[in-house]
N, C-alpha and C positions, 0 to 999 in steps of 0.2 A: 798617595793621600788624595781623597776627593776634595776638590775645591768647593767651598760652601760660602755663599755670601748671604746678606740679609738686608732688608729694608725695614726700619723700625720707627715708624712715625708715632708721635704723641697725638692722641685724638682730642686735641684742644682746639682744633680748627680744621678746615678743609685741606685736601691734598692740593698744594699750590705748585707753581712752576719749579721752585728750588727743590722741593721734596720730590717732585716727579723726575727731575733730572738725576738726583741721587739714586732714586729707585732704578732708573734706566741704566745708569752706569753699573750698579750692582748686578742687575739682571743680565746685562750684556756680558759682563765678565764671567758670570757663572755659565752662560750659554757658550761663550767662546771656549771655555776650558772644559766643557762637557761635564760641568758640575751641577750643583743644586742651589736654588734660590729660596730663601725663607722669608715669610712675612710675619712680622711680630708687632703687636700693638702695645706700645709702652704707656700704659694707662695708670701709672702709680699716682699721678696728680689727680686725686679723687675729686677735688673741688672743681677743676676745670675740664676734666674729661667728660665727653658726652657720647651717647649712643648715636646721635645725629652725625657727629664728626666721624665716628667709626664707620658708619654706613657710607658716608661720603668718600672716605678713603678707599673702601673696598670697591665702591662703584667706579671711582676714578681709575683704579688699577685695572679693573675688568674692562672698562671702556678703552683704555690704552692698549689692552692686550698683553699686559705683563703678568703672565700666569705664575703662580708660585708652587713650588714642589712640596713645601711644608707650611703648615699654619692655616689661618692666622693663630698665633699664640698670643695669650693675654697675660701680662705681668701680674695682674690682680688675682689670677688663678694659681700663682706660683709662690705666694707668700710663705707657705710652709717650708719650701726649699730654701728661700733666702734666709729665713730665720734659723734654719738648721745650720747654715754656714756662718751666720753671725755668731751663733753660740759656739761654733767650733773655733772661730778666731778668738773669742773671749777666753775659752779654755786654754788656748795656746799662748795667751798674753800678747796676741797680735792686734787686739782691740780692747777697749776699756770703757767703763761707765763714766759718763761726764754729767755732773749734777749742776753745772754752771747755768744759771737762769738766763733767759734771752735778754732781759733788760741789762744785765751786766755785760753780755757779749756786745750789745749795741753800744753801750757806753765806751767799752774798750776800742771798738771799731772807730768810733768818732774821734777818740784821742789819737789813734794811729793816723787817721786821715789828716787831722789837724797838724800833726807833726811831720807830714809828708812821707810817712812810712806805709808800705803796702799792707793793707788790712789782712790779718791772718790770725788764726787761733794759736795762742801760745800756752801750752799746757803748764809751763813753768812760771807764768805770770803770777805774782804774789796774790792778786785778787782771785784768780782762778783756782789756785792751790787752796786758798782759804775757803772758797765756796764749796769745793769738793770735800774738804776736811769737815765742814760744818753740816754736811748732809746726814740725814737719818734714813732709816729703812723706808719711810713713807715719802721721801723726796723723789720728785720726778727726775728722770735721767734719760739721756740719749746714749747711743753707743758710737764711739769714735774709732776709726781705724788708726792703728799706731804706725804712722808713716816713718820710714827710715830717716834718720837724721843726717847720715853721712852719704857721700857718693853722689852719683848722678843717674838719671834715667835717660837711656839712649835708645832711639828707634829710627829705623830707616823708612821714612814715609815714601810711598810709591809715587807721590806727586812732588813732594818738596825736598826729598833727599834726607840727609841726616839731621835729626833734631835731638838736642841734648838739653836737659833741664836738671839743675841741681836740686837734690832733695831738700836742701835748706830753704828753697823757694816754696815748698809745699807744706801745708799744715795737716793736722790730723782731722780729716774730713768725717762728717757724720755719716754712718752707714745704716743706722736705725734711729728714727725720730722718737721723741718722748711718747707719742701715741702708739708706738710699736710698729709703725709702717717703715719698710726699708726705703732707701733713697735711690735715686736714679743711677748714680755712678756705681753703686754696688750691684744693683739688679742687672745692669747692662753686662757687667763682667760675668756674672753667674749664667745669664742667658747665653751669651756667646760661647762660653765654655761648654755648657750642657748641650747646646745645639750644634757644636762642632764647627763653629764659624771660623774660616781660615783667613778671610779678607774682610776688613771693615771699611766700607766706603761711606764717607759722610762729609758734612760741610766743615769748612775751616774754623767755624766757631767752636768746634769740639776739640781743637788742638790742646787747649789748656786742660781738658779732662783726661787726655790720653796718658800722660805720665802717672797721674793718680791711679788710673785704672790698671796700668801695667804693674804698679806696685801691689795692687790687690791680687792680680793674676799670680804674681810670684809668691805672695804670702800664702796663697791657696795651693801652690804647686801645680797651677793650671798652665797649659800652653798659651803663649801670647800670639794672637793673630797678627797679620800684617795690616797696616793702616794706610789709607789713601784719603787725604783731606782736600776736598775740592774748593776752589776759590768761589767767592760769592758772585751772584748775578746782580748787575746794576741796571738801572734804567738807561735809555740811550742818552740821557743828559748827565750821566755820571753819578747820579744820586742813588742811594739805596733803593732797591726795587720796592715799589709800593703798588697799591691797587690801580693807580692811574697809569702805571707802566705795564701792568699785566700780571701783577702778583695776586691773582685771583684763583678761585677754585678751578681745577682742571676741567670740571664739568661745565664751567662757563664757556670754555672754548667749544665744547660740544654745542651749547646753546647758541653760540655766535656763528656756528656753521663751519667749524674746522673738522677736518678728517684726522683721526688718531695718527695715521701714518705721517701726515704733514707736521703735526706737533712733535712726534718722536724724532723725525728727521731734524726739526729745528732745535730741539733740546740737546741732541747729541753734539751739535755744532756749537753749543754754548759752553765752550771750554775744552773741546776735543776736535782734532782735525786729522785728515789723511790727505796730505798734499793740499791741492786747491779744490778738491772734489767737494761739491755742495749737495748733490742728490745721492742718497744712499737707500738701497733696498734694505729690508730687514735682514736678509741673508748677508749683505755686505757689512751692515753694522756689526753683526755677530762675528763674522770672519775677521774683520779688520780691527776690532776694538782691543785696546790694551790700556791698563792703568797708567803706564809710563807716558802715554801720549796725551794725558790730560794736562791742560795748561795750568801753570801756577798763577796766571794773571786773571783778574776778574773779567767777566764777560758782560757785554751790554745787550739788553733785550731790545729787539727791533721789530715792532709789529708789522711794518711794511714788508720785511723779509719773510716773516711767517705767512703773511697774506700771499706773497709771491709763490711760496712753496705750496700753499693750499691750492692755488689755481693750477699749479703744475700737476698735482696729484689728481685733481678733479678731471683734468684733460687727459692724463696718461694712464691712470690706474685702470684696472679692469672695471668695466661698468657694473658688474655684479658687486664688487667691493664698494663702490661709491653708492650704489643703490641700498646696500645694507644700512648705511648711516644716513642717507637721504630720507629713508622711510620715516624716521623719527620726526623730521621737520615737516614732511607732508602730513603726518598725523596731527602735528601741532597746528597746522594751518587748515585742518579738516578738508584736505584734498583727497578725494576717494579715487584711487587709480584703477579700480575694478573695471570701469567702463571706459576703455581707451587703449592706447598703444602700450607696448611693454615699456616699463620705466627705463630699462637699460637702453632702449632705442632712443628715448627722449634725452637721456644723459649723453649719448653719443652725438646727438645733434646740437644740444644746447650747452653742454658742459664747458666747452672751450671759452665761452663768453662770461663765465661766472667765477668770481673769486671765492665765494662761500657757498655752502649748501643752502643757506637761507635764500640767496639770489637764485640758486638753481631750482629750489622749490617754487619760488615766485614765477620763474620763467617756465615752469612746467604746468602751471595752473591752466592755461588756455587749451592744453591738449586734453584735459579731463573735465573741465567745468565750462559751461556756457556763461556768457556775460550779457548783461542787459544794456550796458553803455560802452561807448568807445572812449578811449583816452582823448580828453578834450583837445589838446594841442594837435595830436595826430589827425583827429577827425576834421578839425577846422582846416588843416592844411591839405589833406588828401581826399576826404570824402566830400568833394564839391560836385556841382552839376556837370562839370567837364569830364568827370570820371564815370558818369553814368553809362555811357555807351560801352566803355571797356569792361566794366563789371557785368553788364547785361550779357555781353558776348561771351565772356569767360563762364558765366553761369550756365548759358545754354550748352557750352562745350563740355563742362564738367558733368552736367546732368546726363549727357549722352555718352559719357566715358564708361566703358565696360571694364577695362583693365586698369585698375587704380594703382599706378606706380609713379615714382618720381620722374622717370623719363617721359611718360605720357603727359604728366602735368606740366613739365617744362615745355613740351611741344604745344600744349594748349596756350600757354602764355606767349610763346614765340609766334604762334599762328595768329593770335589776337593782335599782336603788335603789327604784323605784316598786313593783315586785313584792314586795320584802321590807319595804317601808315603813321604809326607813332613810335616813339622810343620806348625801351623797356621800362623806364621809370614811370611813364604815364600809365602803365598797366600794373606793374609790380608793386608800386607803393600803395595805391588805393586797395589793391587786393590784399596786401599784407595787413593793412589796418582792418579790413573787412573780416579776415579770418582769424586774426589774433586779438583784435581790439586795441592794438598798440602800434607804435611807429617803428619798433625795432624787433627783429627776429632773425633766426638763421635764414638760409635761402628759402624763398616762399614756396617753391615747388616741393622741397623735402618736408617743409613744415605742414603743408596741405596734405601730403601723403600720410603723415602720422596722425593728423587731426581726424582724418577719415571723411569719406564722401558725404555722409548725411549731415555732419556738422558743418562742413564747408558750404554745402548748398544752403543750409539754413542761415548761416552767417552772411553770405553774400546777399541773400534775399533781404536780411535785416539791414544791411548797409544800403541797399538800393532804396528801401523804405525811408531810411534816415536822410538820404539825399533828396528824395521826393518831398519830404516834410520841410527840409531846409529850403528847397526851391519854392515851395508854396508860401513860406514865411518871409521870403526875400522882398 
Protein backbone atom coordinates (compact mmCIF):
# COMPACT_ATOMS: atom_id res chain seq x y z
CA UNK A 1 0.00 0.00 0.00
CA UNK A 2 1.35 3.43 -0.95
CA UNK A 3 1.87 5.76 1.99
CA UNK A 4 -0.05 8.98 1.50
CA UNK A 5 -0.04 11.95 3.86
CA UNK A 6 -1.64 15.36 3.65
CA UNK A 7 -1.42 18.90 4.92
CA UNK A 8 -4.86 20.46 5.19
CA UNK A 9 -4.78 24.08 6.43
CA UNK A 10 -7.82 26.30 6.82
CA UNK A 11 -7.37 29.54 4.85
CA UNK A 12 -8.48 31.78 7.69
CA UNK A 13 -4.96 33.11 8.26
CA UNK A 14 -1.38 32.79 7.08
CA UNK A 15 0.84 29.72 7.19
CA UNK A 16 2.43 30.01 10.63
CA UNK A 17 5.11 28.08 12.51
CA UNK A 18 2.80 25.41 13.94
CA UNK A 19 1.20 24.74 10.57
CA UNK A 20 4.55 24.70 8.81
CA UNK A 21 5.89 22.11 11.27
CA UNK A 22 2.83 19.91 10.73
CA UNK A 23 3.29 20.21 6.98
CA UNK A 24 6.99 19.38 7.30
CA UNK A 25 6.38 16.24 9.38
CA UNK A 26 3.72 15.03 6.92
CA UNK A 27 5.93 15.85 3.94
CA UNK A 28 9.01 14.16 5.44
CA UNK A 29 7.13 10.98 6.33
CA UNK A 30 5.77 10.68 2.79
CA UNK A 31 9.26 11.24 1.34
CA UNK A 32 10.84 8.81 3.83
CA UNK A 33 8.36 6.08 2.87
CA UNK A 34 8.56 6.75 -0.85
CA UNK A 35 4.92 7.84 -0.74
CA UNK A 36 2.87 10.85 -1.78
CA UNK A 37 2.03 14.16 -0.15
CA UNK A 38 -1.32 15.89 -0.71
CA UNK A 39 -2.14 19.56 -0.18
CA UNK A 40 -5.77 20.28 0.66
CA UNK A 41 -7.36 23.62 1.47
CA UNK A 42 -10.13 23.20 4.06
CA UNK A 43 -12.20 26.25 3.16
CA UNK A 44 -15.65 25.25 4.41
CA UNK A 45 -15.63 28.20 6.83
CA UNK A 46 -17.01 30.51 4.16
CA UNK A 47 -17.15 33.59 6.38
CA UNK A 48 -13.52 33.48 7.51
CA UNK A 49 -11.76 31.89 4.52
CA UNK A 50 -10.05 34.34 2.17
CA UNK A 51 -8.22 34.15 -1.13
CA UNK A 52 -5.42 36.20 0.45
CA UNK A 53 -4.87 33.46 3.04
CA UNK A 54 -4.95 30.74 0.35
CA UNK A 55 -2.31 32.62 -1.64
CA UNK A 56 -0.18 33.09 1.50
CA UNK A 57 -0.35 29.36 2.32
CA UNK A 58 0.67 28.36 -1.21
CA UNK A 59 3.45 30.96 -1.26
CA UNK A 60 4.74 29.74 2.12
CA UNK A 61 4.78 26.10 1.03
CA UNK A 62 6.59 26.97 -2.19
CA UNK A 63 9.15 29.15 -0.41
CA UNK A 64 9.88 26.33 2.04
CA UNK A 65 10.29 23.93 -0.88
CA UNK A 66 7.62 21.49 0.31
CA UNK A 67 6.27 20.37 -3.04
CA UNK A 68 3.03 18.42 -3.18
CA UNK A 69 2.20 15.42 -5.38
CA UNK A 70 -1.54 16.12 -5.49
CA UNK A 71 -3.64 19.22 -5.05
CA UNK A 72 -4.30 21.74 -3.94
CA UNK A 73 -7.80 20.37 -3.44
CA UNK A 74 -10.54 22.70 -2.18
CA UNK A 75 -13.36 21.44 0.03
CA UNK A 76 -15.80 24.04 -1.35
CA UNK A 77 -15.55 22.29 -4.72
CA UNK A 78 -16.55 18.93 -3.22
CA UNK A 79 -19.92 19.75 -1.64
CA UNK A 80 -21.77 17.42 -4.02
CA UNK A 81 -19.65 14.50 -2.82
CA UNK A 82 -20.20 15.34 0.86
CA UNK A 83 -23.95 15.72 0.42
CA UNK A 84 -24.13 12.42 -1.46
CA UNK A 85 -22.69 10.64 1.57
CA UNK A 86 -24.80 12.59 4.06
CA UNK A 87 -27.85 11.38 2.16
CA UNK A 88 -26.48 7.84 2.21
CA UNK A 89 -26.12 7.94 6.01
CA UNK A 90 -29.66 9.32 6.28
CA UNK A 91 -31.00 6.47 4.15
CA UNK A 92 -29.15 3.94 6.32
CA UNK A 93 -30.47 5.55 9.54
CA UNK A 94 -26.90 6.38 10.57
CA UNK A 95 -27.82 10.06 10.55
CA UNK A 96 -31.03 11.95 11.20
CA UNK A 97 -32.71 15.35 10.87
CA UNK A 98 -32.60 17.56 13.94
CA UNK A 99 -35.08 20.45 14.16
CA UNK A 100 -33.90 21.71 17.55
CA UNK A 101 -33.40 25.53 17.33
CA UNK A 102 -30.06 27.07 18.27
CA UNK A 103 -31.64 29.10 21.09
CA UNK A 104 -32.79 25.90 22.80
CA UNK A 105 -29.39 24.27 22.36
CA UNK A 106 -27.72 27.32 23.92
CA UNK A 107 -30.17 27.20 26.82
CA UNK A 108 -29.50 23.51 27.48
CA UNK A 109 -25.75 24.05 27.19
CA UNK A 110 -25.87 26.77 29.87
CA UNK A 111 -27.90 24.49 32.14
CA UNK A 112 -25.36 21.69 31.75
CA UNK A 113 -22.42 23.97 32.47
CA UNK A 114 -24.18 25.43 35.54
CA UNK A 115 -24.73 21.88 36.80
CA UNK A 116 -21.04 21.02 36.24
CA UNK A 117 -21.93 18.56 33.48
CA UNK A 118 -19.91 18.32 30.25
CA UNK A 119 -21.98 20.16 27.59
CA UNK A 120 -23.21 17.76 24.94
CA UNK A 121 -26.21 17.17 22.71
CA UNK A 122 -28.69 14.71 24.20
CA UNK A 123 -31.20 13.46 21.63
CA UNK A 124 -33.35 12.03 24.45
CA UNK A 125 -33.67 15.27 26.42
CA UNK A 126 -37.41 16.01 26.78
CA UNK A 127 -37.09 19.52 25.37
CA UNK A 128 -35.16 18.26 22.31
CA UNK A 129 -37.65 15.45 21.77
CA UNK A 130 -40.50 17.99 21.99
CA UNK A 131 -38.80 20.38 19.55
CA UNK A 132 -38.34 17.63 16.98
CA UNK A 133 -41.93 16.41 17.45
CA UNK A 134 -43.30 19.92 16.90
CA UNK A 135 -41.42 20.43 13.62
CA UNK A 136 -43.26 20.91 10.34
CA UNK A 137 -42.17 20.41 6.75
CA UNK A 138 -41.10 24.06 6.64
CA UNK A 139 -38.98 23.89 9.79
CA UNK A 140 -35.24 24.37 9.44
CA UNK A 141 -33.14 21.36 10.32
CA UNK A 142 -29.56 20.16 10.40
CA UNK A 143 -28.30 16.61 9.93
CA UNK A 144 -26.68 14.85 12.88
CA UNK A 145 -24.55 11.73 12.81
CA UNK A 146 -25.99 8.94 14.94
CA UNK A 147 -23.01 8.19 17.13
CA UNK A 148 -22.85 4.72 18.71
CA UNK A 149 -24.09 4.71 22.31
CA UNK A 150 -22.18 1.66 23.53
CA UNK A 151 -18.54 0.62 23.52
CA UNK A 152 -15.35 2.63 23.05
CA UNK A 153 -13.22 4.09 20.28
CA UNK A 154 -9.63 2.86 20.46
CA UNK A 155 -6.74 3.95 18.27
CA UNK A 156 -2.96 3.69 18.46
CA UNK A 157 -1.58 7.19 18.09
CA UNK A 158 1.91 7.12 16.50
CA UNK A 159 3.06 9.78 18.96
CA UNK A 160 0.97 9.20 22.10
CA UNK A 161 0.31 5.47 22.03
CA UNK A 162 -3.05 3.91 22.85
CA UNK A 163 -5.98 6.30 23.22
CA UNK A 164 -9.42 5.06 24.25
CA UNK A 165 -12.61 7.14 24.42
CA UNK A 166 -16.03 5.86 25.56
CA UNK A 167 -18.81 6.47 23.03
CA UNK A 168 -20.92 7.70 25.92
CA UNK A 169 -18.58 10.72 26.02
CA UNK A 170 -19.44 11.64 22.43
CA UNK A 171 -22.63 13.21 21.20
CA UNK A 172 -24.40 13.20 17.84
CA UNK A 173 -22.39 15.81 16.01
CA UNK A 174 -23.80 17.92 13.18
CA UNK A 175 -22.56 16.81 9.77
CA UNK A 176 -24.68 19.21 7.68
CA UNK A 177 -25.78 22.66 8.87
CA UNK A 178 -29.23 24.20 8.46
CA UNK A 179 -27.89 26.19 5.48
CA UNK A 180 -27.01 22.91 3.75
CA UNK A 181 -23.21 23.20 4.15
CA UNK A 182 -21.30 20.16 5.46
CA UNK A 183 -19.17 20.48 8.60
CA UNK A 184 -15.45 20.11 9.18
CA UNK A 185 -15.43 16.75 10.94
CA UNK A 186 -17.46 15.14 8.17
CA UNK A 187 -15.60 16.71 5.24
CA UNK A 188 -12.23 15.66 6.65
CA UNK A 189 -13.29 12.02 6.81
CA UNK A 190 -14.60 11.98 3.24
CA UNK A 191 -11.53 13.77 1.90
CA UNK A 192 -9.05 11.47 3.63
CA UNK A 193 -11.01 8.44 2.41
CA UNK A 194 -11.37 9.63 -1.18
CA UNK A 195 -7.75 10.77 -1.37
CA UNK A 196 -6.39 7.53 0.08
CA UNK A 197 -4.69 9.16 3.06
CA UNK A 198 -2.92 6.50 5.14
CA UNK A 199 -1.38 8.69 7.90
CA UNK A 200 -2.87 11.85 9.38
CA UNK A 201 -0.32 14.09 11.10
CA UNK A 202 -1.85 17.04 12.95
CA UNK A 203 -1.79 19.02 16.18
CA UNK A 204 -2.88 17.66 19.52
CA UNK A 205 -5.86 20.04 19.49
CA UNK A 206 -7.49 17.57 17.08
CA UNK A 207 -7.35 14.59 19.47
CA UNK A 208 -10.94 15.18 20.57
CA UNK A 209 -12.09 15.11 16.94
CA UNK A 210 -10.41 11.80 16.19
CA UNK A 211 -12.86 9.36 17.89
CA UNK A 212 -15.80 11.17 16.28
CA UNK A 213 -14.15 10.89 12.89
CA UNK A 214 -13.28 7.22 13.41
CA UNK A 215 -16.95 6.46 14.06
CA UNK A 216 -17.87 8.18 10.79
CA UNK A 217 -15.21 6.18 8.89
CA UNK A 218 -16.66 2.98 10.30
CA UNK A 219 -20.25 3.99 9.55
CA UNK A 220 -19.24 4.52 5.92
CA UNK A 221 -17.22 1.31 5.74
CA UNK A 222 -14.09 3.36 4.99
CA UNK A 223 -10.55 2.40 6.04
CA UNK A 224 -9.32 4.30 9.10
CA UNK A 225 -5.91 5.99 8.67
CA UNK A 226 -3.21 6.04 11.31
CA UNK A 227 -3.01 9.19 13.43
CA UNK A 228 -0.08 11.14 14.84
CA UNK A 229 -0.95 14.09 17.08
CA UNK A 230 1.93 16.50 17.69
CA UNK A 231 2.35 18.49 20.88
CA UNK A 232 1.95 22.24 20.73
CA UNK A 233 4.75 24.77 20.35
CA UNK A 234 5.25 27.19 23.24
CA UNK A 235 7.15 30.43 23.51
CA UNK A 236 10.50 30.24 25.31
CA UNK A 237 8.69 31.64 28.39
CA UNK A 238 6.38 28.61 28.50
CA UNK A 239 3.33 30.54 27.34
CA UNK A 240 1.26 29.66 24.30
CA UNK A 241 3.03 30.70 21.12
CA UNK A 242 1.98 34.16 20.01
CA UNK A 243 3.15 36.79 17.55
CA UNK A 244 5.72 38.10 19.99
CA UNK A 245 7.28 34.62 20.16
CA UNK A 246 7.31 34.09 16.43
CA UNK A 247 3.82 32.77 15.62
CA UNK A 248 3.79 34.82 12.48
CA UNK A 249 3.44 34.09 8.81
CA UNK A 250 6.20 31.90 7.42
CA UNK A 251 6.78 34.60 4.81
CA UNK A 252 7.74 37.03 7.58
CA UNK A 253 10.78 34.84 8.16
CA UNK A 254 11.67 35.38 4.52
CA UNK A 255 11.17 39.13 5.03
CA UNK A 256 13.43 39.04 8.10
CA UNK A 257 16.23 37.38 6.17
CA UNK A 258 16.01 33.69 7.01
CA UNK A 259 16.86 30.90 4.60
CA UNK A 260 14.19 28.20 4.08
CA UNK A 261 16.73 25.50 4.96
CA UNK A 262 17.44 27.15 8.32
CA UNK A 263 13.74 27.40 9.16
CA UNK A 264 13.08 23.79 8.11
CA UNK A 265 16.05 22.55 10.15
CA UNK A 266 14.75 24.52 13.12
CA UNK A 267 11.16 23.30 12.72
CA UNK A 268 12.08 19.62 12.55
CA UNK A 269 13.86 19.94 15.91
CA UNK A 270 10.75 21.48 17.52
CA UNK A 271 9.50 18.11 18.71
CA UNK A 272 11.69 15.59 16.88
CA UNK A 273 15.25 14.49 17.47
CA UNK A 274 17.95 12.10 16.31
CA UNK A 275 20.38 11.78 19.18
CA UNK A 276 22.11 15.09 19.85
CA UNK A 277 22.37 16.08 16.19
CA UNK A 278 21.35 19.68 15.52
CA UNK A 279 22.23 20.25 11.86
CA UNK A 280 20.38 18.20 9.23
CA UNK A 281 20.58 18.29 5.47
CA UNK A 282 17.32 17.71 3.62
CA UNK A 283 18.54 14.24 2.71
CA UNK A 284 19.21 13.44 6.38
CA UNK A 285 15.79 14.78 7.42
CA UNK A 286 14.09 12.51 4.90
CA UNK A 287 16.22 9.45 5.66
CA UNK A 288 16.06 9.70 9.46
CA UNK A 289 12.51 10.92 10.07
CA UNK A 290 9.91 8.72 11.74
CA UNK A 291 6.58 9.47 13.38
CA UNK A 292 7.52 7.42 16.44
CA UNK A 293 10.44 9.78 17.15
CA UNK A 294 8.15 12.80 17.56
CA UNK A 295 8.13 13.93 21.19
CA UNK A 296 4.98 13.89 23.30
CA UNK A 297 6.14 17.03 25.09
CA UNK A 298 5.55 20.61 24.04
CA UNK A 299 8.46 22.43 22.41
CA UNK A 300 9.73 25.93 23.13
CA UNK A 301 10.37 28.36 20.29
CA UNK A 302 13.79 30.02 20.59
CA UNK A 303 14.60 32.82 18.16
CA UNK A 304 18.30 32.87 19.14
CA UNK A 305 18.70 29.26 18.08
CA UNK A 306 16.95 29.94 14.77
CA UNK A 307 19.32 32.85 14.20
CA UNK A 308 22.31 30.61 14.96
CA UNK A 309 21.09 28.07 12.42
CA UNK A 310 20.56 30.80 9.85
CA UNK A 311 24.13 32.01 10.28
CA UNK A 312 25.34 28.43 9.92
CA UNK A 313 23.57 27.98 6.59
CA UNK A 314 24.65 31.38 5.25
CA UNK A 315 28.25 30.35 6.03
CA UNK A 316 28.16 26.74 4.88
CA UNK A 317 25.49 26.36 2.20
CA UNK A 318 26.42 26.51 -1.46
CA UNK A 319 26.75 30.20 -2.42
CA UNK A 320 24.37 29.59 -5.32
CA UNK A 321 21.67 28.49 -2.85
CA UNK A 322 22.19 31.54 -0.64
CA UNK A 323 22.23 33.81 -3.71
CA UNK A 324 18.85 32.49 -4.82
CA UNK A 325 17.20 33.84 -1.66
CA UNK A 326 19.50 36.83 -1.20
CA UNK A 327 18.40 38.23 -4.55
CA UNK A 328 14.94 39.04 -3.20
CA UNK A 329 16.49 41.21 -0.46
CA UNK A 330 18.86 42.91 -2.89
CA UNK A 331 15.85 43.77 -5.04
CA UNK A 332 13.99 45.14 -2.00
CA UNK A 333 16.95 47.41 -1.26
CA UNK A 334 17.30 48.37 -4.95
CA UNK A 335 20.87 47.06 -5.11
CA UNK A 336 21.69 46.38 -8.75
CA UNK A 337 24.32 43.66 -8.98
CA UNK A 338 24.76 43.86 -12.75
CA UNK A 339 27.80 46.14 -12.46
CA UNK A 340 30.13 44.44 -10.01
CA UNK A 341 31.48 41.08 -8.83
CA UNK A 342 29.57 37.81 -8.90
CA UNK A 343 27.16 37.75 -5.99
CA UNK A 344 28.36 34.26 -5.06
CA UNK A 345 31.90 35.66 -4.59
CA UNK A 346 30.56 38.40 -2.32
CA UNK A 347 28.60 35.79 -0.30
CA UNK A 348 31.77 33.73 0.09
CA UNK A 349 33.63 36.76 1.44
CA UNK A 350 30.99 38.49 3.57
CA UNK A 351 28.55 35.70 4.49
CA UNK A 352 30.39 34.42 7.55
CA UNK A 353 29.83 37.73 9.32
CA UNK A 354 26.05 37.83 8.75
CA UNK A 355 23.19 36.27 10.73
CA UNK A 356 20.47 37.20 8.24
CA UNK A 357 20.12 37.85 4.54
CA UNK A 358 19.16 41.44 5.38
CA UNK A 359 22.59 41.92 6.95
CA UNK A 360 24.18 40.19 3.99
CA UNK A 361 22.38 42.47 1.54
CA UNK A 362 23.49 45.54 3.51
CA UNK A 363 27.09 44.28 3.62
CA UNK A 364 26.98 43.65 -0.13
CA UNK A 365 25.96 47.19 -1.01
CA UNK A 366 29.44 48.77 -1.23
CA UNK A 367 30.54 46.16 -3.79
CA UNK A 368 27.93 47.46 -6.23
CA UNK A 369 26.96 50.99 -5.23
CA UNK A 370 29.14 54.02 -4.76
CA UNK A 371 28.59 56.20 -1.72
CA UNK A 372 28.91 59.93 -1.20
CA UNK A 373 29.56 59.88 2.54
CA UNK A 374 31.69 57.85 4.92
CA UNK A 375 30.33 56.34 8.12
CA UNK A 376 30.71 59.25 10.56
CA UNK A 377 32.36 57.39 13.45
CA UNK A 378 34.75 55.45 11.24
CA UNK A 379 35.73 58.55 9.25
CA UNK A 380 36.34 60.59 12.40
CA UNK A 381 38.63 57.89 13.78
CA UNK A 382 40.53 56.78 10.70
CA UNK A 383 40.30 59.40 7.93
CA UNK A 384 42.59 61.87 9.68
CA UNK A 385 45.53 63.89 8.29
CA UNK A 386 47.92 61.25 9.70
CA UNK A 387 46.45 58.73 7.23
CA UNK A 388 47.06 60.94 4.18
CA UNK A 389 50.52 59.65 3.27
CA UNK A 390 49.48 56.00 3.61
CA UNK A 391 46.40 56.45 1.40
CA UNK A 392 48.32 58.47 -1.19
CA UNK A 393 51.01 55.81 -1.44
CA UNK A 394 48.46 52.99 -1.71
CA UNK A 395 46.65 54.99 -4.41
CA UNK A 396 49.80 55.34 -6.50
CA UNK A 397 50.53 51.64 -6.16
CA UNK A 398 47.03 50.40 -7.05
CA UNK A 399 46.86 52.75 -10.02
CA UNK A 400 50.06 51.16 -11.32
CA UNK A 401 48.87 47.61 -10.59
CA UNK A 402 48.31 45.63 -13.77
CA UNK A 403 47.34 42.23 -12.33
CA UNK A 404 44.40 42.91 -10.01
CA UNK A 405 44.24 40.04 -7.52
CA UNK A 406 44.16 39.55 -3.76
CA UNK A 407 47.79 38.50 -3.51
CA UNK A 408 49.07 41.63 -5.28
CA UNK A 409 46.75 43.89 -3.26
CA UNK A 410 48.04 42.32 -0.05
CA UNK A 411 51.57 43.08 -1.26
CA UNK A 412 50.58 46.71 -1.93
CA UNK A 413 49.43 47.13 1.67
CA UNK A 414 52.47 45.33 3.10
CA UNK A 415 54.89 47.35 0.93
CA UNK A 416 53.20 50.58 2.02
CA UNK A 417 53.65 49.64 5.66
CA UNK A 418 57.32 48.84 5.06
CA UNK A 419 58.06 52.03 3.14
CA UNK A 420 56.35 54.27 5.70
CA UNK A 421 57.64 52.19 8.63
CA UNK A 422 54.17 51.89 10.18
CA UNK A 423 52.06 49.02 11.43
CA UNK A 424 49.38 47.29 9.36
CA UNK A 425 46.61 49.07 11.25
CA UNK A 426 47.90 52.51 10.20
CA UNK A 427 47.38 51.56 6.57
CA UNK A 428 44.64 48.93 6.63
CA UNK A 429 42.06 50.80 8.70
CA UNK A 430 42.06 54.11 6.75
CA UNK A 431 42.07 52.07 3.55
CA UNK A 432 39.08 49.99 4.71
CA UNK A 433 37.05 53.11 5.47
CA UNK A 434 38.10 54.67 2.17
CA UNK A 435 37.03 51.75 -0.04
CA UNK A 436 33.94 50.52 1.87
CA UNK A 437 32.74 53.71 3.55
CA UNK A 438 32.58 51.92 6.91
CA UNK A 439 34.80 50.69 9.70
CA UNK A 440 34.21 46.96 9.38
CA UNK A 441 34.63 44.58 6.46
CA UNK A 442 36.33 41.30 5.61
CA UNK A 443 40.08 41.41 4.86
CA UNK A 444 40.69 44.65 3.01
CA UNK A 445 42.80 43.10 0.22
CA UNK A 446 40.08 40.54 -0.68
CA UNK A 447 37.43 43.29 -0.37
CA UNK A 448 39.34 45.58 -2.73
CA UNK A 449 39.80 42.72 -5.18
CA UNK A 450 36.02 42.27 -5.51
CA UNK A 451 35.19 45.98 -5.51
CA UNK A 452 37.40 46.41 -8.56
CA UNK A 453 40.20 48.74 -9.54
CA UNK A 454 38.18 51.66 -10.89
CA UNK A 455 35.98 51.94 -7.81
CA UNK A 456 38.93 51.49 -5.43
CA UNK A 457 40.88 54.28 -7.13
CA UNK A 458 37.88 56.62 -7.11
CA UNK A 459 37.08 55.93 -3.46
CA UNK A 460 40.65 56.42 -2.22
CA UNK A 461 40.73 59.67 -4.17
CA UNK A 462 37.46 60.70 -2.48
CA UNK A 463 38.92 59.81 0.94
CA UNK A 464 41.99 61.94 0.31
CA UNK A 465 39.74 64.86 -0.65
CA UNK A 466 37.76 64.29 2.56
CA UNK A 467 41.00 64.43 4.62
CA UNK A 468 42.17 67.59 2.81
CA UNK A 469 38.85 69.31 3.54
CA UNK A 470 39.02 68.20 7.15
CA UNK A 471 42.58 69.58 7.36
CA UNK A 472 41.53 72.88 5.83
CA UNK A 473 38.68 73.28 8.31
CA UNK A 474 40.80 72.38 11.33
